GUTOR-641677 format. One record per residue (C-alpha): residue number from 1; residue in one letter; x, y, z. Coordinates in nm, 4 decimals. Example, Ala and Ser with C-alpha at 12.3 -4.5 7.8 and 13.67 -1.06 7.14 Angstrom:
BEGIN
@n 1; res a; px 1.2300; py -0.4500; pz 0.7800
@n 2; res s; px 1.3670; py -0.1060; pz 0.7140
***
This chain:
BEGIN
@n 1; res m; px 0.5816; py -3.9114; pz -0.1173
@n 2; res k; px 0.1968; py -3.8400; pz -0.1198
@n 3; res t; px 0.0699; py -3.6473; pz -0.4076
@n 4; res q; px -0.2208; py -3.4038; pz -0.3979
@n 5; res a; px -0.5253; py -3.4776; pz -0.5598
@n 6; res e; px -0.6993; py -3.1734; pz -0.5532
@n 7; res p; px -0.5803; py -2.8543; pz -0.6855
@n 8; res i; px -0.4079; py -2.6156; pz -0.4976
@n 9; res d; px -0.5733; py -2.2678; pz -0.4805
@n 10; res i; px -0.3520; py -1.9813; pz -0.5220
@n 11; res k; px -0.4822; py -1.6816; pz -0.4194
@n 12; res e; px -0.3543; py -1.3382; pz -0.5854
@n 13; res d; px -0.3001; py -1.0493; pz -0.3855
@n 14; res i; px -0.5498; py -0.7399; pz -0.4708
@n 15; res m; px -0.3676; py -0.4501; pz -0.5846
@n 16; res i; px -0.5098; py -0.0940; pz -0.5407
@n 17; res p; px -0.3882; py 0.2049; pz -0.7515
@n 18; res i; px -0.2767; py 0.4935; pz -0.5813
@n 19; res y; px -0.2349; py 0.8329; pz -0.7910
@n 20; res l; px -0.0048; py 1.1199; pz -0.6826
@n 21; res s; px 0.0833; py 1.4065; pz -0.8247
@n 22; res n; px 0.3980; py 1.2823; pz -1.0020
@n 23; res g; px 0.3307; py 0.9432; pz -1.0492
@n 24; res s; px 0.1086; py 0.6252; pz -0.9387
@n 25; res f; px 0.1713; py 0.2714; pz -0.7879
@n 26; res e; px 0.0061; py -0.0035; pz -0.6967
@n 27; res a; px -0.0044; py -0.1332; pz -0.3463
@n 28; res n; px -0.1413; py -0.4515; pz -0.2015
@n 29; res e; px -0.4703; py -0.3964; pz -0.0613
@n 30; res e; px -0.3215; py -0.5022; pz 0.3013
@n 31; res l; px -0.1692; py -0.1664; pz 0.2902
@n 32; res i; px -0.4519; py 0.0383; pz 0.2416
@n 33; res h; px -0.4884; py 0.1352; pz 0.6415
@n 34; res v; px -0.0928; py 0.2511; pz 0.5984
@n 35; res i; px -0.1949; py 0.4655; pz 0.2863
@n 36; res q; px -0.5243; py 0.5937; pz 0.5172
@n 37; res r; px -0.2726; py 0.6844; pz 0.7962
@n 38; res t; px -0.0214; py 0.8347; pz 0.5385
@n 39; res a; px -0.2651; py 1.0689; pz 0.4094
@n 40; res l; px -0.3661; py 1.1441; pz 0.7342
@n 41; res v; px -0.0257; py 1.2283; pz 0.8763
@n 42; res l; px 0.0086; py 1.4654; pz 0.5509
@n 43; res g; px -0.3504; py 1.6353; pz 0.6445
@n 44; res l; px -0.5759; py 1.4788; pz 0.3822
@n 45; res s; px -0.9102; py 1.3412; pz 0.4702
@n 46; res t; px -0.8956; py 1.0638; pz 0.1905
@n 47; res v; px -0.6588; py 0.8829; pz -0.0206
@n 48; res n; px -0.8016; py 1.0367; pz -0.3662
@n 49; res d; px -0.6440; py 1.4028; pz -0.1768
@n 50; res l; px -0.2763; py 1.1958; pz -0.2574
@n 51; res r; px -0.3156; py 1.3412; pz -0.6194
@n 52; res a; px -0.1881; py 1.6712; pz -0.4556
@n 53; res v; px 0.1227; py 1.4978; pz -0.2954
@n 54; res t; px 0.4514; py 1.4241; pz -0.4668
@n 55; res e; px 0.5985; py 1.1082; pz -0.4430
@n 56; res e; px 0.8708; py 1.2312; pz -0.2245
@n 57; res a; px 0.6794; py 1.3604; pz 0.0273
@n 58; res f; px 0.4460; py 1.0721; pz 0.0285
@n 59; res f; px 0.7271; py 0.7652; pz 0.0652
@n 60; res e; px 0.8853; py 0.9721; pz 0.3291
@n 61; res i; px 0.6092; py 0.9451; pz 0.5433
@n 62; res f; px 0.4699; py 0.5849; pz 0.3955
@n 63; res t; px 0.8244; py 0.3966; pz 0.4142
@n 64; res p; px 0.8594; py 0.4189; pz 0.7825
@n 65; res l; px 0.4796; py 0.3178; pz 0.8128
@n 66; res m; px 0.5193; py 0.0511; pz 0.5863
@n 67; res n; px 0.8148; py -0.1018; pz 0.7532
@n 68; res a; px 0.6608; py -0.0758; pz 1.1157
@n 69; res h; px 0.3879; py -0.2679; pz 0.9643
@n 70; res y; px 0.5819; py -0.5558; pz 0.8410
@n 71; res g; px 0.8258; py -0.4995; pz 1.1675
@n 72; res l; px 1.1014; py -0.4257; pz 0.9845
@n 73; res k; px 1.3835; py -0.1793; pz 1.0880
***
């Protein structure tokens, strides 16, 4: 068995806070385009406008888009 002389570089995911009218969550940076698409479907022009949207309304649209992004059914 070989041992590795160099340290393993572990890259941590960059998390972005998303604020909604009745809560907030952190999303992996790779999902930002999915969050932007969700905002567009909701008729919003920016992610910051999500502050006026409830968690229920957001996740009703975001969840299927996220599942499609990851190839889940």
